[in-house]
N, CA, C and O atoms as a printed pandas DataFrame, in Angstrom:
     atom_number atom_name residue_name chain_id  residue_number  x_coord  y_coord  z_coord
0              1         N          LEU        A               1    1.033   -1.177    0.122
1              2        CA          LEU        A               1   -0.059   -0.017   -0.261
2              3         C          LEU        A               1    1.046    1.293    0.094
3              4         O          LEU        A               1    1.977    1.355    0.896
4              5         N          GLN        A               2    0.542    2.200   -0.796
5              6        CA          GLN        A               2    1.617    3.497   -1.022
6              7         C          GLN        A               2    0.609    4.256   -0.141
7              8         O          GLN        A               2   -0.620    4.264   -0.205
8              9         N          LEU        A               3    1.582    4.995    0.832
9             10        CA          LEU        A               3    0.969    6.398    1.232
10            11         C          LEU        A               3    1.026    7.412    0.765
11            12         O          LEU        A               3    2.116    7.810    0.355
12            13         N          PRO        A               4   -0.058    8.160    0.659
13            14        CA          PRO        A               4   -0.208    9.665   -0.153
14            15         C          PRO        A               4    1.150   10.408    0.622
15            16         O          PRO        A               4    1.643   10.067    1.697
16            17         N          VAL        A               5    1.520   11.361   -0.141
17            18        CA          VAL        A               5    2.795   12.171    0.140
18            19         C          VAL        A               5    1.931   13.207    0.797
19            20         O          VAL        A               5    0.902   13.630    0.271
20            21         N          LEU        A               6    2.448   13.657    2.128
21            22        CA          LEU        A               6    2.059   14.831    2.665
22            23         C          LEU        A               6    2.460   16.321    2.644
23            24         O          LEU        A               6    3.550   16.572    3.158
24            25         N          SER        A               7    1.947   17.069    2.272
25            26        CA          SER        A               7    2.888   18.420    2.508
26            27         C          SER        A               7    3.282   18.771    3.930
27            28         O          SER        A               7    2.657   18.369    4.912
28            29         N          LYS        A               8    4.220   19.446    3.975
29            30        CA          LYS        A               8    4.944   19.895    5.279
30            31         C          LYS        A               8    3.576   20.547    5.977
31            32         O          LYS        A               8    3.537   20.305    7.183
32            33         N          ASP        A               9    2.598   21.216    5.546
33            34        CA          ASP        A               9    1.196   21.734    6.231
34            35         C          ASP        A               9    0.257   20.732    6.900
35            36         O          ASP        A               9   -0.554   20.959    7.798
36            37         N          GLU        A              10    0.582   19.353    6.165
37            38        CA          GLU        A              10   -0.541   18.241    6.461
38            39         C          GLU        A              10    0.028   16.939    7.695
39            40         O          GLU        A              10    1.213   16.733    7.955
40            41         N          SER        A              11   -0.624   16.527    8.037
41            42        CA          SER        A              11   -0.367   15.480    9.150
42            43         C          SER        A              11   -1.448   14.379    9.167
43            44         O          SER        A              11   -2.593   14.564    8.753
44            45         N          LEU        A              12   -1.033   13.320    9.634
45            46        CA          LEU        A              12   -2.152   12.418   10.095
46            47         C          LEU        A              12   -2.397   12.362   11.641
47            48         O          LEU        A              12   -1.454   12.511   12.419
48            49         N          SER        A              13   -3.838   12.119   12.129
49            50        CA          SER        A              13   -3.970   11.883   13.700
50            51         C          SER        A              13   -4.654   10.671   13.527
51            52         O          SER        A              13   -5.078   10.128   12.507
52            53         N          CYS        A              14   -4.692   10.241   15.087
53            54        CA          CYS        A              14   -5.002    8.808   15.348
54            55         C          CYS        A              14   -6.300    9.060   16.230
55            56         O          CYS        A              14   -6.217    9.829   17.188
56            57         N          ALA        A              15   -7.330    8.517   15.968
57            58        CA          ALA        A              15   -8.662    8.922   16.986
58            59         C          ALA        A              15   -9.378    7.517   17.222
59            60         O          ALA        A              15   -9.655    6.684   16.360
60            61         N          PHE        A              16   -9.656    7.440   18.859
61            62        CA          PHE        A              16  -10.101    6.258   19.300
62            63         C          PHE        A              16  -11.486    6.649   20.031
63            64         O          PHE        A              16  -11.438    7.097   21.177
64            65         N          GLY        A              17  -12.719    6.480   19.369
65            66        CA          GLY        A              17  -13.514    6.873   19.962
66            67         C          GLY        A              17  -13.872    8.378   20.096
67            68         O          GLY        A              17  -13.625    9.190   19.205
68            69         N          SER        A              18  -14.472    8.691   21.275
69            70        CA          SER        A              18  -14.476   10.221   21.679
70            71         C          SER        A              18  -13.264   10.706   22.404
71            72         O          SER        A              18  -13.384   11.818   22.916
72            73         N          LEU        A              19  -12.117   10.094   22.551
73            74        CA          LEU        A              19  -10.914   10.463   23.088
74            75         C          LEU        A              19  -10.356   11.627   22.094
75            76         O          LEU        A              19  -10.665   11.649   20.902
76            77         N          ALA        A              20   -9.653   12.423   22.594
77            78        CA          ALA        A              20   -8.955   13.537   21.828
78            79         C          ALA        A              20   -7.844   12.727   20.647
79            80         O          ALA        A              20   -7.073   11.833   20.995
80            81         N          ALA        A              21   -7.943   13.196   19.360
81            82        CA          ALA        A              21   -7.221   12.832   18.346
82            83         C          ALA        A              21   -5.682   12.776   18.724
83            84         O          ALA        A              21   -5.530   13.637   19.591
84            85         N          GLN        A              22   -4.588   12.210   18.489
85            86        CA          GLN        A              22   -3.350   12.247   18.814
86            87         C          GLN        A              22   -2.371   12.360   17.437
87            88         O          GLN        A              22   -2.947   11.869   16.467
88            89         N          PRO        A              23   -1.482   12.712   17.230
89            90        CA          PRO        A              23   -0.790   12.593   16.191
90            91         C          PRO        A              23   -0.233   11.539   15.901
91            92         O          PRO        A              23    0.417   11.016   16.806
92            93         N          ALA        A              24   -0.277   10.870   14.599
93            94        CA          ALA        A              24    0.350    9.755   14.175
94            95         C          ALA        A              24    1.627    9.858   13.765
95            96         O          ALA        A              24    2.030   10.904   13.256
96            97         N          VAL        A              25    2.457    8.735   13.944
97            98        CA          VAL        A              25    3.714    8.690   13.518
98            99         C          VAL        A              25    3.938    8.092   12.230
99           100         O          VAL        A              25    3.770    6.889   12.029
100          101         N          VAL        A              26    4.285    8.850   11.419
101          102        CA          VAL        A              26    4.534    8.433    9.982
102          103         C          VAL        A              26    6.308    7.837    9.782
103          104         O          VAL        A              26    7.314    8.535    9.913
104          105         N          MET        A              27    6.255    6.476    9.463
105          106        CA          MET        A              27    7.824    6.134    9.183
106          107         C          MET        A              27    7.735    5.589    7.913
107          108         O          MET        A              27    7.004    4.600    7.872
108          109         N          GLU        A              28    8.349    5.983    6.645
109          110        CA          GLU        A              28    8.455    5.518    5.563
110          111         C          GLU        A              28    6.657    4.855    4.989
111          112         O          GLU        A              28    5.732    5.571    4.604
112          113         N          ASN        A              29    6.649    3.594    5.094
113          114        CA          ASN        A              29    5.476    3.032    4.636
114          115         C          ASN        A              29    4.236    2.622    5.715
115          116         O          ASN        A              29    3.163    2.064    5.487
116          117         N          ARG        A              30    4.785    3.096    6.915
117          118        CA          ARG        A              30    3.802    2.718    7.902
118          119         C          ARG        A              30    3.096    4.023    8.560
119          120         O          ARG        A              30    3.366    5.189    8.273
120          121         N          ILE        A              31    2.195    3.608    9.443
121          122        CA          ILE        A              31    1.537    4.700   10.114
122          123         C          ILE        A              31    1.239    4.122   11.512
123          124         O          ILE        A              31    0.410    3.220   11.629
124          125         N          THR        A              32    1.924    4.642   12.614
125          126        CA          THR        A              32    1.541    4.028   14.162
126          127         C          THR        A              32    1.108    4.974   14.994
127          128         O          THR        A              32    1.662    6.064   15.135
128          129         N          CYS        A              33   -0.197    4.492   15.755
129          130        CA          CYS        A              33   -0.711    5.036   16.693
130          131         C          CYS        A              33   -0.495    4.570   17.989
131          132         O          CYS        A              33   -0.451    3.360   18.211
132          133         N          GLN        A              34   -0.337    5.514   18.986
133          134        CA          GLN        A              34   -0.301    5.320   20.589
134          135         C          GLN        A              34   -1.632    4.807   20.960
135          136         O          GLN        A              34   -2.535    5.516   20.514
136          137         N          SER        A              35   -2.066    3.680   21.714
137          138        CA          SER        A              35   -2.974    3.080   22.134
138          139         C          SER        A              35   -3.363    4.146   23.520
139          140         O          SER        A              35   -2.556    4.664   24.292
140          141         N          PRO        A              36   -5.028    4.273   23.524
141          142        CA          PRO        A              36   -4.947    5.070   24.771
142          143         C          PRO        A              36   -4.533    4.258   26.016
143          144         O          PRO        A              36   -4.054    3.133   25.871
144          145         N          ALA        A              37   -4.682    4.720   27.047
145          146        CA          ALA        A              37   -4.351    4.339   28.337
146          147         C          ALA        A              37   -5.260    3.394   28.959
147          148         O          ALA        A              37   -6.427    3.781   28.917
148          149         N          PRO        A              38   -5.052    2.095   29.614
149          150        CA          PRO        A              38   -5.976    1.033   29.600
150          151         C          PRO        A              38   -7.122    1.616   30.442
151          152         O          PRO        A              38   -8.194    1.066   30.188
152          153         N          GLU        A              39   -7.189    2.596   31.390
153          154        CA          GLU        A              39   -8.263    2.870   32.083
154          155         C          GLU        A              39   -9.312    3.923   31.224
155          156         O          GLU        A              39  -10.461    4.261   31.511
156          157         N          GLN        A              40   -8.432    4.312   30.029
157          158        CA          GLN        A              40   -9.375    4.993   29.214
158          159         C          GLN        A              40  -10.259    4.111   27.934
159          160         O          GLN        A              40  -11.129    4.636   27.239
160          161         N          LEU        A              41   -9.913    3.008   27.845
161          162        CA          LEU        A              41  -10.422    2.350   27.156
162          163         C          LEU        A              41  -11.805    1.553   27.787
163          164         O          LEU        A              41  -11.963    1.231   28.964
164          165         N          PRO        A              42  -12.692    1.345   26.726
165          166        CA          PRO        A              42  -14.083    0.874   27.078
166          167         C          PRO        A              42  -14.101   -0.814   27.291
167          168         O          PRO        A              42  -13.371   -1.583   26.665
168          169         N          PRO        A              43  -14.989   -1.169   28.203
169          170        CA          PRO        A              43  -14.748   -2.682   28.289
170          171         C          PRO        A              43  -15.085   -3.200   27.108
171          172         O          PRO        A              43  -15.724   -2.566   26.268
172          173         N          SER        A              44  -14.581   -4.679   26.919
173          174        CA          SER        A              44  -14.819   -5.458   25.598
174          175         C          SER        A              44  -16.146   -6.094   26.130
175          176         O          SER        A              44  -16.444   -6.328   27.301
176          177         N          PRO        A              45  -17.007   -6.362   24.784
177          178        CA          PRO        A              45  -18.060   -7.025   24.975
178          179         C          PRO        A              45  -17.801   -8.499   25.140
179          180         O          PRO        A              45  -16.806   -9.087   24.716
180          181         N          PRO        A              46  -18.941   -9.100   25.890
181          182        CA          PRO        A              46  -18.671  -10.560   26.134
182          183         C          PRO        A              46  -17.972  -11.446   24.752
183          184         O          PRO        A              46  -18.230  -11.172   23.580
184          185         N          GLY        A              47  -17.448  -12.070   25.006
185          186        CA          GLY        A              47  -16.821  -12.932   24.241
186          187         C          GLY        A              47  -15.840  -12.475   23.199
187          188         O          GLY        A              47  -15.586  -13.215   22.249
188          189         N          ASN        A              48  -15.295  -11.337   23.322
189          190        CA          ASN        A              48  -13.892  -10.488   22.459
190          191         C          ASN        A              48  -13.197  -10.614   23.216
191          192         O          ASN        A              48  -13.430   -9.932   24.215
192          193         N          GLY        A              49  -12.262  -11.283   23.256
193          194        CA          GLY        A              49  -10.668  -10.962   23.858
194          195         C          GLY        A              49  -10.783  -11.521   25.480
195          196         O          GLY        A              49   -9.908  -11.212   26.290
196          197         N          GLU        A              50  -11.362  -11.944   25.672
197          198        CA          GLU        A              50  -11.547  -12.892   26.968
198          199         C          GLU        A              50  -10.944  -14.155   27.007
199          200         O          GLU        A              50  -11.035  -14.872   26.011
200          201         N          PRO        A              51  -10.240  -14.607   28.173
201          202        CA          PRO        A              51   -9.532  -15.962   27.847
202          203         C          PRO        A              51  -10.688  -16.856   27.839
203          204         O          PRO        A              51  -11.828  -16.519   28.156
204          205         N          ARG        A              52  -10.314  -18.040   27.448
205          206        CA          ARG        A              52  -10.916  -19.233   27.427
206          207         C          ARG        A              52  -10.888  -20.239   28.334
207          208         O          ARG        A              52  -11.520  -21.275   28.126
């Protein structure tokens, strides 16, 4: 996947639900987002991500 070329006035952001958007880190052909702190994450719906 080829990322678009951004001008110096453009940037990418990461948004998780209603939390404030944070700057994305762009390195070559990757975009990285910092996950919110665990206490800010909503609970997982039953059956998703729970140990079996």
